C-alpha positions as CSV (number, residue, x, y, z in Angstrom):
1,X,256.5,141.1,221.3
2,X,254.6,138.2,223.0
3,X,252.2,140.6,224.7
4,X,251.6,142.4,221.3
5,X,250.8,139.0,219.7
6,X,253.7,139.4,217.3
7,X,255.0,135.9,218.1
8,X,253.0,132.6,217.4
9,X,253.4,129.0,216.5
10,X,256.3,128.3,218.9
11,X,257.6,124.7,218.3
12,X,260.7,122.8,219.6
13,X,262.1,121.4,216.4
14,X,265.1,119.8,218.1
15,X,267.2,120.5,221.3
16,X,269.1,123.2,219.4
17,X,266.4,124.8,217.4
18,X,263.2,126.7,218.3
19,X,260.7,127.3,215.5
20,X,258.4,130.3,215.6
21,X,256.5,132.8,213.5
22,X,257.1,136.5,213.9
23,X,254.3,138.8,212.7
24,X,255.5,142.2,211.5
25,X,253.5,145.3,211.1
26,X,254.9,145.6,207.5
27,X,256.7,143.3,205.1
28,X,259.2,146.2,204.6
29,X,260.1,146.2,208.3
30,X,263.7,147.4,208.6
31,X,264.2,145.6,211.9
32,X,264.2,142.0,210.9
33,X,267.9,141.3,211.7
34,X,267.6,143.1,215.0
35,X,264.5,141.1,215.9
36,X,266.2,137.9,215.0
37,X,269.3,138.7,217.1
38,X,267.1,139.7,220.1
39,X,265.2,136.5,219.9
40,X,268.4,134.4,219.8
41,X,269.7,136.5,222.7
42,X,266.5,135.6,224.7
43,X,266.9,132.0,223.9
44,X,270.5,131.8,224.8
45,X,269.6,131.7,228.6
46,X,267.9,128.2,228.0
47,X,269.9,125.0,228.5
48,X,271.9,124.3,225.3
49,X,271.4,127.9,224.0
50,X,269.1,127.0,221.2
51,X,268.8,129.2,218.1
52,X,265.5,130.5,216.5
53,X,264.2,129.3,213.1
54,X,261.9,132.1,212.2
55,X,259.0,132.3,209.7
56,X,258.1,135.9,208.8
57,X,254.5,137.0,208.5
58,X,253.1,140.4,208.1
59,X,250.0,142.2,209.4
60,X,249.9,145.4,207.5
61,X,247.7,147.8,209.5
62,X,245.1,150.0,207.9
63,X,244.6,153.6,208.5
64,X,241.6,153.9,210.8
65,X,238.3,155.2,209.5
66,X,237.8,158.9,209.7
67,X,234.3,160.4,209.8
68,X,233.1,161.9,206.5
69,X,235.9,160.3,204.5
70,X,235.5,157.4,202.2
71,X,237.8,154.4,202.3
72,X,239.4,153.4,198.9
73,X,238.3,149.7,198.5
74,X,241.2,147.2,199.1
75,X,243.7,149.9,199.9
76,X,245.2,149.8,203.4
77,X,247.4,152.9,203.4
78,X,247.5,156.0,201.2
79,X,250.8,157.9,201.2
80,X,251.0,161.2,199.4
81,X,254.3,162.4,198.1
82,X,254.5,166.2,197.6
83,X,257.1,169.0,197.2
84,X,257.1,172.7,197.8
85,X,258.3,173.4,194.3
86,X,258.8,171.6,191.0
87,X,262.1,170.2,189.8
88,X,263.2,168.5,193.0
89,X,262.8,164.9,191.8
90,X,259.5,164.3,193.5
91,X,258.0,161.9,190.9
92,X,261.3,160.0,190.6
93,X,261.4,159.6,194.4
94,X,257.8,158.5,194.5
95,X,258.4,155.8,191.8
96,X,261.6,154.4,193.1
97,X,260.3,154.3,196.7
98,X,257.1,152.5,195.6
99,X,259.2,149.9,193.7
100,X,261.4,149.5,196.7
101,X,258.3,148.8,198.9
102,X,257.2,146.2,196.4
103,X,260.6,144.6,196.3
104,X,260.5,144.4,200.1
105,X,257.3,142.4,199.9
106,X,254.5,144.9,200.0
107,X,251.6,145.1,197.5
108,X,252.1,148.6,196.1
109,X,250.4,151.0,193.7
110,X,251.1,154.5,192.3
111,X,248.5,157.1,191.6
112,X,249.9,159.9,189.4
113,X,247.9,162.9,190.6
114,X,250.4,165.5,189.3
115,X,247.8,166.6,186.8
116,X,250.1,169.4,185.4
117,X,253.1,167.0,184.7
118,X,251.9,163.4,184.7
119,X,255.3,161.8,184.2
120,X,254.9,158.5,186.0
121,X,254.0,156.6,182.8
122,X,257.3,157.9,181.3
123,X,259.3,156.9,184.3
124,X,257.9,153.4,184.2
125,X,258.1,153.0,180.4
126,X,254.3,152.7,180.0
127,X,253.5,156.1,178.2
128,X,252.0,154.2,175.2
129,X,249.7,152.0,177.3
130,X,246.0,152.5,177.4
131,X,244.1,151.2,180.5
132,X,241.0,149.1,180.0
133,X,237.7,149.0,181.8
134,X,236.0,146.0,183.3
135,X,232.8,145.9,185.3
136,X,232.7,149.7,185.2
137,X,236.1,149.9,186.8
138,X,239.4,151.1,185.3
139,X,242.1,148.4,185.3
140,X,245.5,149.9,186.4
141,X,248.6,149.3,184.2
142,X,251.1,147.0,185.9
143,X,254.9,147.5,185.6
144,X,257.8,146.2,187.7
145,X,255.6,144.7,190.4
146,X,253.4,147.8,191.0
147,X,250.0,148.9,189.7
148,X,249.6,152.5,188.4
149,X,247.1,154.9,186.9
150,X,247.8,158.5,185.6
151,X,246.1,161.3,183.8
152,X,248.9,160.9,181.3
153,X,247.1,157.9,179.9
154,X,244.0,160.0,179.1
155,X,245.2,163.2,177.6
156,X,247.0,163.8,174.3
157,X,250.8,163.9,174.4
158,X,252.4,167.4,174.6
159,X,249.0,169.0,175.4
160,X,248.6,170.7,178.8
161,X,245.8,169.9,181.1
162,X,244.2,173.3,181.4
163,X,241.6,172.4,184.1
164,X,239.7,174.3,186.7
165,X,239.5,173.1,190.3
166,X,236.3,171.1,190.1
167,X,237.7,169.2,187.0
168,X,240.9,168.4,188.8
169,X,239.0,167.2,191.9
170,X,236.8,165.0,189.7
171,X,239.6,163.4,188.0
172,X,241.5,162.7,191.3
173,X,238.3,161.2,192.8
174,X,237.8,159.0,189.7
175,X,241.3,157.7,190.0
176,X,240.7,156.8,193.7
177,X,237.3,155.3,193.5
178,X,236.7,154.1,189.9
179,X,240.0,152.1,189.6
180,X,240.2,148.5,190.6
181,X,243.2,148.6,192.7
182,X,242.7,145.2,194.2
183,X,244.4,144.6,197.5
184,X,247.2,147.0,198.2
185,X,249.3,147.7,201.3
186,X,250.4,151.0,200.1
187,X,249.1,153.4,197.4
188,X,251.7,156.1,196.7
189,X,250.2,159.2,195.3
190,X,252.4,161.5,193.4
191,X,251.0,165.0,194.1
192,X,251.6,168.2,192.1
193,X,254.2,170.5,193.5
194,X,253.0,173.3,195.8
195,X,249.7,173.7,197.5
196,X,246.5,173.6,195.6
197,X,243.2,171.9,194.6
198,X,244.5,168.4,194.3
199,X,246.0,168.4,197.8
200,X,242.8,169.8,199.2
201,X,240.7,167.2,197.4
202,X,242.9,164.3,198.7
203,X,242.8,165.5,202.2
204,X,239.1,166.1,202.2
205,X,238.0,162.9,200.4
206,X,239.9,160.1,201.9
207,X,241.6,159.0,205.1
208,X,245.2,159.6,204.1
209,X,247.8,157.7,206.2
210,X,250.2,160.6,205.8
211,X,252.3,162.7,203.5
212,X,256.1,162.6,202.5
213,X,257.7,165.8,201.3
214,X,260.7,165.9,198.9
215,X,263.3,168.7,198.9
216,X,266.7,169.5,197.7
217,X,269.3,171.0,200.2
218,X,269.0,174.6,198.8
219,X,267.5,177.3,201.0
220,X,264.9,178.2,198.3
221,X,263.7,174.7,198.2
222,X,263.5,174.2,202.0
223,X,261.6,177.4,202.3
224,X,258.9,176.1,199.9
225,X,258.9,172.8,201.6
226,X,258.2,174.4,204.9
227,X,255.0,175.8,203.4
228,X,254.0,172.4,202.1
229,X,254.6,170.9,205.5
230,X,252.5,173.6,207.1
231,X,249.8,173.0,204.5
232,X,249.5,169.3,205.5
233,X,249.4,170.3,209.2
234,X,246.6,172.6,208.4
235,X,244.7,169.9,206.6
236,X,245.4,167.5,209.4
237,X,247.4,165.1,207.3
238,X,250.2,163.5,209.3
239,X,253.7,164.3,208.0
240,X,255.4,160.9,207.7
241,X,258.8,162.4,206.9
242,X,261.1,164.5,204.7
243,X,263.5,163.3,202.0
244,X,266.5,165.2,200.8
245,X,267.0,164.5,197.1
246,X,270.1,165.5,195.2
247,X,271.8,165.6,198.5
248,X,275.3,165.1,197.3
249,X,277.4,163.8,194.3
250,X,279.9,161.0,194.5
251,X,282.5,161.0,191.6
252,X,282.3,157.6,190.0
253,X,286.1,157.8,189.2
254,X,287.7,159.0,192.5
255,X,284.9,158.7,195.0
256,X,285.1,162.4,196.0
257,X,281.9,163.7,197.5
258,X,280.7,167.1,196.4
259,X,277.7,168.9,197.8
260,X,276.6,170.7,194.7
261,X,273.4,172.2,196.2
262,X,274.7,172.4,199.7
263,X,273.8,169.8,202.2
264,X,271.7,169.1,205.3
265,X,269.1,171.8,204.7
266,X,266.3,169.3,204.5
267,X,267.4,167.4,207.7
268,X,267.7,170.7,209.6
269,X,264.2,171.7,208.5
270,X,262.8,168.3,209.6
271,X,264.4,168.7,213.0
272,X,263.0,172.3,213.2
273,X,259.5,171.2,212.2
274,X,259.6,168.1,214.3
275,X,259.0,165.6,211.6
276,X,261.0,162.3,210.7
277,X,263.9,162.7,208.3
278,X,263.7,159.6,205.9
279,X,267.1,159.9,204.3
280,X,269.5,161.5,201.7
281,X,269.3,160.5,198.1
282,X,272.5,161.4,196.0
283,X,272.6,163.1,192.6
284,X,273.5,160.3,190.2
285,X,273.2,160.0,186.5
286,X,271.9,156.5,186.7
287,X,268.7,157.8,188.3
288,X,268.1,160.2,185.5
289,X,269.0,157.7,182.8
290,X,266.7,155.1,184.3
291,X,263.8,157.5,184.4
292,X,264.4,158.6,180.9
293,X,264.5,155.1,179.6
294,X,261.5,154.0,181.5
295,X,263.5,151.5,183.6
296,X,263.9,153.0,187.2
297,X,267.1,152.5,189.0
298,X,265.4,150.1,191.4
299,X,264.8,147.8,188.4
300,X,267.9,148.4,186.3
301,X,270.4,148.1,189.2
302,X,268.6,146.7,192.3
303,X,271.7,145.4,193.9
304,X,273.7,148.7,193.8
305,X,274.5,150.8,197.0
306,X,272.3,153.5,195.4
307,X,269.3,151.2,195.2
308,X,269.9,150.4,198.9
309,X,269.5,154.1,199.7
310,X,265.9,153.9,198.3
311,X,265.3,150.6,200.2
312,X,266.4,152.4,203.4
313,X,264.1,155.3,202.7
314,X,261.2,152.9,201.9
315,X,261.8,151.0,205.2
316,X,262.0,154.1,207.2
317,X,258.7,155.2,205.6
318,X,257.1,151.8,206.2
319,X,258.2,152.1,209.9
320,X,256.5,155.5,210.2
321,X,253.3,154.2,208.8
322,X,253.4,151.2,211.2
323,X,254.0,153.3,214.2
324,X,251.1,155.6,213.2
325,X,248.7,152.8,212.6
326,X,249.8,150.8,215.6
327,X,248.6,153.5,217.8
328,X,245.2,153.1,216.3
329,X,245.3,149.4,216.8
330,X,243.2,148.6,213.7
331,X,244.7,145.5,212.2
332,X,243.7,143.4,209.3
333,X,244.2,139.7,208.6
334,X,247.6,138.2,208.2
335,X,249.3,137.2,205.0
336,X,252.5,135.3,204.5
337,X,255.5,137.2,202.9
């Protein structure tokens, strides 16, 4: 950690306490407790076995520049969330993971690029909002600590977006480059399900940090997900991981676990395709109710074990982003968390 310049400002506060700053590659780092324990263990060999008093900083790395692709101003990492088919809870996962990243200390935004079903405003209770413009830039709507923009703000309710490929591409590019996102550590992009024009536009236009794919355990879902993973491989977009949604059901009365749609299919697929498995999210009525009411579970019940599942997924995702960007060694200035 010293060689990697992750430790600075070492100070002897008193004979029993050493003060220092630890610089993490993401404020959502899942290893804080382990790092603290390892530092205490290293200090234990000194006379008096002093303990560490740690101040945590973050140095969120930026995805490196890629030729012929335009950086989105102020955005350090762009993470696309996709699915092989509809109905697997992709948008709900994207929203709750984005809020979890924000609650862990990261500056986070959501771009709803699911032009056929722009549901993010509904999930965040903002379907009646209208974004404003300032200095020729669209100002994103803010909810629950995250910024968001969606086609749903610009089309009439209950009317489908019957658009050809060039129109879709133009809308996505406008949401990327004509929105004042400010400074973001992570921009989570909710893609349409399947493989199509929006995915192609994203991969060709910007240096995406990587993609996350959501699946249920069913064989039919994992078969479609396999094609989505292959699509990202073909487009040279790194696969950051796979999430198994609706993985199991825990009875709220007796605690019995029931695997309604089977179990483990997504994890087995991740192992087979050699990509990270980010976690299992159970089937729970609170997730559905929170989305329907515009108050996601991460907001309505942030201290619940279920919310911790989303935080674990978000931490695993942030770790994958850090590993990928660390290899590029393209760091930006520090900020305190």
